[in-house]
N, CA, C and O atoms as a GROMACS GRO file, in nm:
protein
  444
    1UNK      N    1   0.013  -0.098   0.032
    1UNK     CA    2  -0.042  -0.047   0.011
    1UNK      C    3   0.076   0.138   0.010
    1UNK      O    4   0.164   0.150   0.095
    2UNK      N    5   0.054   0.242  -0.085
    2UNK     CA    6   0.116   0.360  -0.087
    2UNK      C    7   0.123   0.436   0.007
    2UNK      O    8   0.004   0.467   0.016
    3UNK      N    9   0.200   0.520   0.127
    3UNK     CA   10   0.150   0.614   0.190
    3UNK      C   11   0.009   0.695   0.173
    3UNK      O   12  -0.052   0.711   0.067
    4UNK      N   13  -0.018   0.728   0.265
    4UNK     CA   14  -0.139   0.876   0.272
    4UNK      C   15  -0.075   0.943   0.289
    4UNK      O   16   0.019   0.934   0.368
    5UNK      N   17  -0.119   1.084   0.182
    5UNK     CA   18  -0.085   1.222   0.187
    5UNK      C   19  -0.143   1.268   0.269
    5UNK      O   20  -0.262   1.243   0.289
    6UNK      N   21  -0.066   1.356   0.344
    6UNK     CA   22  -0.063   1.465   0.464
    6UNK      C   23  -0.138   1.569   0.388
    6UNK      O   24  -0.098   1.587   0.273
    7UNK      N   25  -0.249   1.649   0.432
    7UNK     CA   26  -0.326   1.689   0.413
    7UNK      C   27  -0.233   1.830   0.459
    7UNK      O   28  -0.185   1.852   0.571
    8UNK      N   29  -0.221   1.951   0.288
    8UNK     CA   30  -0.135   2.019   0.259
    8UNK      C   31  -0.213   2.148   0.406
    8UNK      O   32  -0.328   2.145   0.450
    9UNK      N   33  -0.104   2.240   0.446
    9UNK     CA   34  -0.144   2.255   0.589
    9UNK      C   35  -0.100   2.430   0.510
    9UNK      O   36  -0.054   2.447   0.398
   10UNK      N   37  -0.125   2.508   0.585
   10UNK     CA   38  -0.112   2.661   0.588
   10UNK      C   39   0.070   2.699   0.610
   10UNK      O   40   0.083   2.692   0.733
   11UNK      N   41   0.168   2.724   0.569
   11UNK     CA   42   0.306   2.739   0.622
   11UNK      C   43   0.314   2.921   0.594
   11UNK      O   44   0.234   2.987   0.527
   12UNK      N   45   0.400   2.956   0.646
   12UNK     CA   46   0.451   3.058   0.599
   12UNK      C   47   0.590   3.075   0.525
   12UNK      O   48   0.691   3.021   0.570
   13UNK      N   49   0.590   3.131   0.439
   13UNK     CA   50   0.681   3.126   0.338
   13UNK      C   51   0.808   3.184   0.359
   13UNK      O   52   0.792   3.304   0.339
   14UNK      N   53   0.963   3.152   0.398
   14UNK     CA   54   1.049   3.161   0.414
   14UNK      C   55   1.092   3.298   0.404
   14UNK      O   56   1.129   3.360   0.503
   15UNK      N   57   1.091   3.347   0.283
   15UNK     CA   58   1.115   3.451   0.223
   15UNK      C   59   1.030   3.543   0.210
   15UNK      O   60   1.087   3.650   0.233
   16UNK      N   61   0.860   3.567   0.171
   16UNK     CA   62   0.793   3.648   0.161
   16UNK      C   63   0.760   3.705   0.308
   16UNK      O   64   0.746   3.824   0.335
   17UNK      N   65   0.751   3.603   0.393
   17UNK     CA   66   0.684   3.595   0.520
   17UNK      C   67   0.531   3.591   0.531
   17UNK      O   68   0.458   3.608   0.629
   18UNK      N   69   0.492   3.552   0.344
   18UNK     CA   70   0.322   3.561   0.326
   18UNK      C   71   0.274   3.411   0.425
   18UNK      O   72   0.364   3.342   0.473
   19UNK      N   73   0.142   3.379   0.445
   19UNK     CA   74   0.084   3.244   0.466
   19UNK      C   75   0.089   3.188   0.308
   19UNK      O   76   0.044   3.246   0.210
   20UNK      N   77   0.150   3.072   0.311
   20UNK     CA   78   0.017   2.981   0.208
   20UNK      C   79  -0.129   2.925   0.222
   20UNK      O   80  -0.182   2.851   0.306
   21UNK      N   81  -0.167   2.975   0.130
   21UNK     CA   82  -0.349   2.928   0.220
   21UNK      C   83  -0.396   2.788   0.086
   21UNK      O   84  -0.386   2.834  -0.027
   22UNK      N   85  -0.426   2.687   0.088
   22UNK     CA   86  -0.445   2.559   0.017
   22UNK      C   87  -0.607   2.607  -0.025
   22UNK      O   88  -0.658   2.621   0.086
   23UNK      N   89  -0.670   2.626  -0.086
   23UNK     CA   90  -0.820   2.659  -0.183
   23UNK      C   91  -0.871   2.583  -0.116
   23UNK      O   92  -0.825   2.490  -0.050
   24UNK      N   93  -1.038   2.645  -0.140
   24UNK     CA   94  -1.146   2.579  -0.105
   24UNK      C   95  -1.168   2.490   0.036
   24UNK      O   96  -1.209   2.374   0.036
   25UNK      N   97  -1.154   2.522   0.084
   25UNK     CA   98  -1.099   2.415   0.270
   25UNK      C   99  -1.231   2.407   0.308
   25UNK      O  100  -1.289   2.514   0.291
   26UNK      N  101  -1.307   2.311   0.358
   26UNK     CA  102  -1.454   2.293   0.396
   26UNK      C  103  -1.403   2.263   0.584
   26UNK      O  104  -1.325   2.177   0.626
   27UNK      N  105  -1.448   2.323   0.632
   27UNK     CA  106  -1.397   2.365   0.769
   27UNK      C  107  -1.460   2.264   0.796
   27UNK      O  108  -1.459   2.266   0.919
   28UNK      N  109  -1.532   2.148   0.756
   28UNK     CA  110  -1.542   2.057   0.843
   28UNK      C  111  -1.468   1.932   0.784
   28UNK      O  112  -1.516   1.818   0.787
   29UNK      N  113  -1.404   1.949   0.756
   29UNK     CA  114  -1.265   1.852   0.706
   29UNK      C  115  -1.106   1.897   0.810
   29UNK      O  116  -0.989   1.862   0.791
   30UNK      N  117  -1.137   1.943   0.866
   30UNK     CA  118  -0.988   2.029   0.962
   30UNK      C  119  -1.023   1.966   1.081
   30UNK      O  120  -1.129   1.915   1.118
   31UNK      N  121  -0.938   1.976   1.122
   31UNK     CA  122  -0.925   1.961   1.352
   31UNK      C  123  -0.940   2.074   1.327
   31UNK      O  124  -0.917   2.156   1.238
   32UNK      N  125  -0.989   2.065   1.439
   32UNK     CA  126  -0.997   2.277   1.529
   32UNK      C  127  -0.869   2.339   1.500
   32UNK      O  128  -0.842   2.441   1.438
   33UNK      N  129  -0.764   2.212   1.587
   33UNK     CA  130  -0.644   2.306   1.622
   33UNK      C  131  -0.633   2.310   1.457
   33UNK      O  132  -0.721   2.386   1.418
   34UNK      N  133  -0.577   2.270   1.375
   34UNK     CA  134  -0.570   2.271   1.269
   34UNK      C  135  -0.564   2.423   1.207
   34UNK      O  136  -0.474   2.489   1.156
   35UNK      N  137  -0.731   2.454   1.240
   35UNK     CA  138  -0.783   2.605   1.197
   35UNK      C  139  -0.765   2.716   1.264
   35UNK      O  140  -0.782   2.829   1.218
   36UNK      N  141  -0.712   2.672   1.436
   36UNK     CA  142  -0.666   2.783   1.504
   36UNK      C  143  -0.554   2.810   1.500
   36UNK      O  144  -0.510   2.917   1.541
   37UNK      N  145  -0.455   2.677   1.427
   37UNK     CA  146  -0.308   2.717   1.389
   37UNK      C  147  -0.339   2.875   1.217
   37UNK      O  148  -0.302   2.990   1.193
   38UNK      N  149  -0.418   2.776   1.157
   38UNK     CA  150  -0.334   2.824   1.048
   38UNK      C  151  -0.456   3.038   1.036
   38UNK      O  152  -0.461   3.135   0.960
   39UNK      N  153  -0.516   2.994   1.154
   39UNK     CA  154  -0.608   3.161   1.206
   39UNK      C  155  -0.502   3.284   1.258
   39UNK      O  156  -0.492   3.406   1.243
   40UNK      N  157  -0.427   3.170   1.331
   40UNK     CA  158  -0.308   3.233   1.394
   40UNK      C  159  -0.154   3.315   1.284
   40UNK      O  160  -0.100   3.425   1.293
   41UNK      N  161  -0.136   3.223   1.213
   41UNK     CA  162  -0.040   3.222   1.161
   41UNK      C  163  -0.097   3.366   0.995
   41UNK      O  164  -0.036   3.444   0.922
   42UNK      N  165  -0.196   3.336   1.008
   42UNK     CA  166  -0.294   3.467   0.899
   42UNK      C  167  -0.294   3.588   1.000
   42UNK      O  168  -0.241   3.680   0.938
   43UNK      N  169  -0.316   3.617   1.084
   43UNK     CA  170  -0.303   3.714   1.163
   43UNK      C  171  -0.147   3.794   1.232
   43UNK      O  172  -0.117   3.912   1.253
   44UNK      N  173  -0.081   3.670   1.250
   44UNK     CA  174   0.072   3.738   1.237
   44UNK      C  175   0.130   3.832   1.132
   44UNK      O  176   0.194   3.937   1.131
   45UNK      N  177   0.056   3.714   1.012
   45UNK     CA  178   0.122   3.816   0.825
   45UNK      C  179   0.041   3.942   0.871
   45UNK      O  180   0.106   4.045   0.857
   46UNK      N  181  -0.110   3.962   0.934
   46UNK     CA  182  -0.127   4.068   0.885
   46UNK      C  183  -0.068   4.142   0.988
   46UNK      O  184  -0.093   4.261   0.964
   47UNK      N  185   0.015   4.129   1.121
   47UNK     CA  186   0.024   4.199   1.172
   47UNK      C  187   0.190   4.238   1.102
   47UNK      O  188   0.226   4.354   1.116
   48UNK      N  189   0.275   4.152   1.037
   48UNK     CA  190   0.368   4.200   0.965
   48UNK      C  191   0.380   4.284   0.846
   48UNK      O  192   0.485   4.315   0.790
   49UNK      N  193   0.258   4.320   0.811
   49UNK     CA  194   0.222   4.342   0.693
   49UNK      C  195   0.228   4.531   0.710
   49UNK      O  196   0.263   4.630   0.645
   50UNK      N  197   0.141   4.480   0.899
   50UNK     CA  198   0.138   4.645   0.905
   50UNK      C  199   0.244   4.732   0.991
   50UNK      O  200   0.224   4.843   1.040
   51UNK      N  201   0.387   4.637   0.997
   51UNK     CA  202   0.498   4.654   1.097
   51UNK      C  203   0.504   4.652   1.231
   51UNK      O  204   0.593   4.704   1.298
   52UNK      N  205   0.416   4.598   1.269
   52UNK     CA  206   0.359   4.624   1.417
   52UNK      C  207   0.416   4.498   1.512
   52UNK      O  208   0.359   4.397   1.473
   53UNK      N  209   0.507   4.466   1.625
   53UNK     CA  210   0.558   4.383   1.660
   53UNK      C  211   0.434   4.373   1.767
   53UNK      O  212   0.334   4.436   1.799
   54UNK      N  213   0.519   4.232   1.807
   54UNK     CA  214   0.337   4.187   1.944
   54UNK      C  215   0.320   4.291   2.038
   54UNK      O  216   0.204   4.309   2.077
   55UNK      N  217   0.404   4.359   2.081
   55UNK     CA  218   0.438   4.413   2.195
   55UNK      C  219   0.327   4.558   2.124
   55UNK      O  220   0.216   4.577   2.174
   56UNK      N  221   0.359   4.613   2.052
   56UNK     CA  222   0.303   4.744   2.020
   56UNK      C  223   0.156   4.693   1.960
   56UNK      O  224   0.075   4.785   1.945
   57UNK      N  225   0.119   4.584   1.931
   57UNK     CA  226  -0.050   4.526   1.871
   57UNK      C  227  -0.096   4.516   1.984
   57UNK      O  228  -0.203   4.574   2.000
   58UNK      N  229  -0.037   4.440   2.110
   58UNK     CA  230  -0.088   4.447   2.214
   58UNK      C  231  -0.130   4.564   2.272
   58UNK      O  232  -0.222   4.579   2.353
   59UNK      N  233  -0.057   4.646   2.226
   59UNK     CA  234  -0.105   4.798   2.281
   59UNK      C  235  -0.213   4.846   2.210
   59UNK      O  236  -0.286   4.919   2.278
   60UNK      N  237  -0.247   4.828   2.093
   60UNK     CA  238  -0.349   4.883   2.049
   60UNK      C  239  -0.504   4.836   2.040
   60UNK      O  240  -0.608   4.895   2.011
   61UNK      N  241  -0.466   4.680   2.083
   61UNK     CA  242  -0.565   4.602   2.145
   61UNK      C  243  -0.579   4.645   2.282
   61UNK      O  244  -0.696   4.623   2.312
   62UNK      N  245  -0.524   4.691   2.370
   62UNK     CA  246  -0.531   4.740   2.520
   62UNK      C  247  -0.541   4.523   2.559
   62UNK      O  248  -0.634   4.485   2.631
   63UNK      N  249  -0.462   4.439   2.516
   63UNK     CA  250  -0.368   4.305   2.624
   63UNK      C  251  -0.276   4.338   2.631
   63UNK      O  252  -0.220   4.443   2.600
   64UNK      N  253  -0.232   4.203   2.698
   64UNK     CA  254  -0.116   4.175   2.704
   64UNK      C  255  -0.064   4.139   2.574
   64UNK      O  256  -0.109   4.085   2.473
   65UNK      N  257   0.062   4.193   2.616
   65UNK     CA  258   0.152   4.104   2.494
   65UNK      C  259   0.116   3.941   2.435
   65UNK      O  260   0.088   3.896   2.324
   66UNK      N  261   0.133   3.879   2.581
   66UNK     CA  262   0.088   3.729   2.561
   66UNK      C  263   0.020   3.701   2.472
   66UNK      O  264   0.035   3.633   2.370
   67UNK      N  265  -0.048   3.748   2.508
   67UNK     CA  266  -0.226   3.745   2.458
   67UNK      C  267  -0.238   3.706   2.279
   67UNK      O  268  -0.306   3.620   2.225
   68UNK      N  269  -0.142   3.808   2.218
   68UNK     CA  270  -0.109   3.785   2.048
   68UNK      C  271  -0.050   3.686   2.055
   68UNK      O  272  -0.114   3.581   2.054
   69UNK      N  273   0.094   3.686   2.066
   69UNK     CA  274   0.123   3.577   2.096
   69UNK      C  275   0.056   3.434   2.114
   69UNK      O  276   0.133   3.342   2.086
   70UNK      N  277   0.001   3.417   2.133
   70UNK     CA  278  -0.130   3.254   2.195
   70UNK      C  279  -0.243   3.262   2.108
   70UNK      O  280  -0.329   3.177   2.087
   71UNK      N  281  -0.229   3.359   2.069
   71UNK     CA  282  -0.360   3.364   1.933
   71UNK      C  283  -0.267   3.326   1.777
   71UNK      O  284  -0.310   3.242   1.698
   72UNK      N  285  -0.167   3.385   1.758
   72UNK     CA  286  -0.037   3.373   1.694
   72UNK      C  287  -0.025   3.222   1.632
   72UNK      O  288  -0.021   3.165   1.524
   73UNK      N  289  -0.020   3.195   1.774
   73UNK     CA  290   0.023   3.032   1.738
   73UNK      C  291  -0.069   2.922   1.798
   73UNK      O  292  -0.030   2.816   1.849
   74UNK      N  293  -0.221   2.970   1.783
   74UNK     CA  294  -0.320   2.898   1.789
   74UNK      C  295  -0.361   2.876   1.924
   74UNK      O  296  -0.474   2.828   1.931
   75UNK      N  297  -0.318   2.892   2.006
   75UNK     CA  298  -0.322   2.799   2.162
   75UNK      C  299  -0.455   2.847   2.225
   75UNK      O  300  -0.500   2.782   2.319
   76UNK      N  301  -0.553   3.006   2.160
   76UNK     CA  302  -0.624   3.052   2.214
   76UNK      C  303  -0.742   3.079   2.061
   76UNK      O  304  -0.712   3.060   1.943
   77UNK      N  305  -0.847   3.118   2.106
   77UNK     CA  306  -0.950   3.142   1.956
   77UNK      C  307  -1.030   3.282   2.031
   77UNK      O  308  -1.127   3.272   2.107
   78UNK      N  309  -0.970   3.399   1.994
   78UNK     CA  310  -1.072   3.521   2.029
   78UNK      C  311  -1.216   3.502   2.034
   78UNK      O  312  -1.281   3.421   1.967
   79UNK      N  313  -1.270   3.604   2.140
   79UNK     CA  314  -1.374   3.614   2.145
   79UNK      C  315  -1.373   3.738   2.041
   79UNK      O  316  -1.278   3.810   2.013
   80UNK      N  317  -1.538   3.744   1.980
   80UNK     CA  318  -1.589   3.831   1.966
   80UNK      C  319  -1.530   3.989   1.952
   80UNK      O  320  -1.480   4.041   1.852
   81UNK      N  321  -1.554   4.050   2.093
   81UNK     CA  322  -1.499   4.150   2.140
   81UNK      C  323  -1.306   4.177   2.079
   81UNK      O  324  -1.261   4.278   2.025
   82UNK      N  325  -1.231   4.047   2.114
   82UNK     CA  326  -1.109   4.040   2.064
   82UNK      C  327  -1.130   4.078   1.925
   82UNK      O  328  -1.092   4.181   1.871
   83UNK      N  329  -1.182   4.004   1.887
   83UNK     CA  330  -1.162   3.992   1.715
   83UNK      C  331  -1.197   4.143   1.656
   83UNK      O  332  -1.184   4.168   1.536
   84UNK      N  333  -1.224   4.203   1.714
   84UNK     CA  334  -1.312   4.382   1.690
   84UNK      C  335  -1.188   4.413   1.712
   84UNK      O  336  -1.120   4.454   1.618
   85UNK      N  337  -1.122   4.396   1.871
   85UNK     CA  338  -0.986   4.468   1.890
   85UNK      C  339  -0.872   4.438   1.824
   85UNK      O  340  -0.766   4.484   1.865
   86UNK      N  341  -0.876   4.370   1.728
   86UNK     CA  342  -0.774   4.266   1.646
   86UNK      C  343  -0.742   4.362   1.563
   86UNK      O  344  -0.636   4.417   1.534
   87UNK      N  345  -0.935   4.382   1.504
   87UNK     CA  346  -0.925   4.430   1.406
   87UNK      C  347  -0.885   4.535   1.420
   87UNK      O  348  -0.770   4.538   1.378
   88UNK      N  349  -0.912   4.618   1.453
   88UNK     CA  350  -0.915   4.820   1.506
   88UNK      C  351  -0.747   4.776   1.526
   88UNK      O  352  -0.671   4.829   1.445
   89UNK      N  353  -0.691   4.692   1.618
   89UNK     CA  354  -0.499   4.732   1.578
   89UNK      C  355  -0.455   4.708   1.462
   89UNK      O  356  -0.351   4.765   1.428
   90UNK      N  357  -0.503   4.644   1.398
   90UNK     CA  358  -0.424   4.664   1.253
   90UNK      C  359  -0.496   4.783   1.152
   90UNK      O  360  -0.483   4.775   1.030
   91UNK      N  361  -0.552   4.864   1.198
   91UNK     CA  362  -0.631   4.966   1.121
   91UNK      C  363  -0.774   4.944   1.002
   91UNK      O  364  -0.820   5.027   0.924
   92UNK      N  365  -0.821   4.788   1.031
   92UNK     CA  366  -0.927   4.728   0.980
   92UNK      C  367  -0.987   4.730   1.012
   92UNK      O  368  -0.982   4.774   1.126
   93UNK      N  369  -1.139   4.683   0.951
   93UNK     CA  370  -1.287   4.682   0.891
   93UNK      C  371  -1.302   4.557   1.006
   93UNK      O  372  -1.189   4.511   1.019
   94UNK      N  373  -1.373   4.504   1.071
   94UNK     CA  374  -1.392   4.368   1.125
   94UNK      C  375  -1.456   4.294   1.010
   94UNK      O  376  -1.467   4.174   1.032
   95UNK      N  377  -1.497   4.334   0.901
   95UNK     CA  378  -1.529   4.266   0.781
   95UNK      C  379  -1.408   4.261   0.740
   95UNK      O  380  -1.349   4.157   0.771
   96UNK      N  381  -1.340   4.349   0.673
   96UNK     CA  382  -1.223   4.308   0.600
   96UNK      C  383  -1.075   4.226   0.683
   96UNK      O  384  -0.970   4.182   0.635
   97UNK      N  385  -1.124   4.234   0.818
   97UNK     CA  386  -1.031   4.161   0.879
   97UNK      C  387  -1.063   4.008   0.911
   97UNK      O  388  -0.972   3.932   0.945
   98UNK      N  389  -1.212   3.960   0.896
   98UNK     CA  390  -1.302   3.841   0.875
   98UNK      C  391  -1.225   3.776   0.707
   98UNK      O  392  -1.204   3.662   0.667
   99UNK      N  393  -1.209   3.866   0.667
   99UNK     CA  394  -1.194   3.803   0.515
   99UNK      C  395  -1.062   3.722   0.496
   99UNK      O  396  -1.020   3.613   0.456
  100UNK      N  397  -1.026   3.832   0.546
  100UNK     CA  398  -0.827   3.831   0.570
  100UNK      C  399  -0.862   3.681   0.650
  100UNK      O  400  -0.792   3.601   0.589
  101UNK      N  401  -0.904   3.638   0.711
  101UNK     CA  402  -0.859   3.524   0.825
  101UNK      C  403  -0.892   3.417   0.800
  101UNK      O  404  -0.832   3.329   0.739
  102UNK      N  405  -1.049   3.420   0.872
  102UNK     CA  406  -1.137   3.308   0.849
  102UNK      C  407  -1.200   3.272   0.713
  102UNK      O  408  -1.234   3.164   0.666
  103UNK      N  409  -1.206   3.420   0.657
  103UNK     CA  410  -1.222   3.398   0.472
  103UNK      C  411  -1.109   3.322   0.398
  103UNK      O  412  -1.132   3.203   0.374
  104UNK      N  413  -1.044   3.351   0.376
  104UNK     CA  414  -0.895   3.237   0.389
  104UNK      C  415  -0.923   3.111   0.424
  104UNK      O  416  -0.956   3.023   0.345
  105UNK      N  417  -0.911   3.100   0.534
  105UNK     CA  418  -1.001   2.923   0.585
  105UNK      C  419  -1.051   2.845   0.556
  105UNK      O  420  -1.014   2.728   0.555
  106UNK      N  421  -1.160   2.894   0.519
  106UNK     CA  422  -1.314   2.814   0.466
  106UNK      C  423  -1.319   2.833   0.334
  106UNK      O  424  -1.306   2.733   0.263
  107UNK      N  425  -1.339   2.977   0.265
  107UNK     CA  426  -1.352   2.974   0.102
  107UNK      C  427  -1.448   2.977   0.061
  107UNK      O  428  -1.475   2.936  -0.052
  108UNK      N  429  -1.554   3.040   0.165
  108UNK     CA  430  -1.717   2.989   0.160
  108UNK      C  431  -1.704   2.971  -0.018
  108UNK      O  432  -1.607   3.004  -0.085
  109UNK      N  433  -1.866   2.892  -0.079
  109UNK     CA  434  -1.930   2.896  -0.200
  109UNK      C  435  -1.978   3.022  -0.189
  109UNK      O  436  -2.006   3.090  -0.091
  110UNK      N  437  -1.986   3.056  -0.386
  110UNK     CA  438  -2.051   3.172  -0.363
  110UNK      C  439  -2.157   3.158  -0.399
  110UNK      O  440  -2.181   3.040  -0.424
  111UNK      N  441  -2.277   3.257  -0.424
  111UNK     CA  442  -2.444   3.225  -0.412
  111UNK      C  443  -2.478   3.238  -0.470
  111UNK      O  444  -2.600   3.219  -0.475
   0.00000   0.00000   0.00000
């Protein structure tokens, strides 16, 4: 029998710092931990693009720097209130923030 291929995962490209996200992901097929990790990587990518370190991002969100780290490593799932703070900390609307993170993971079909 041949080896079972491992599911592609979002990874940070070493030279560009961007996250490669496989297309057409069905959230039902992904373990929750993989969703959290990929969400965290996408948050980190957005923070990098804004030129913010974790400390500055945490100041903008009015949270401890450790919280930003926990989100970016997939150990914490932010509440709606925290998602709003993240969006504001990145100078984004909540809608744009959700599209740039969860939208890339779930890639919902258009109606």
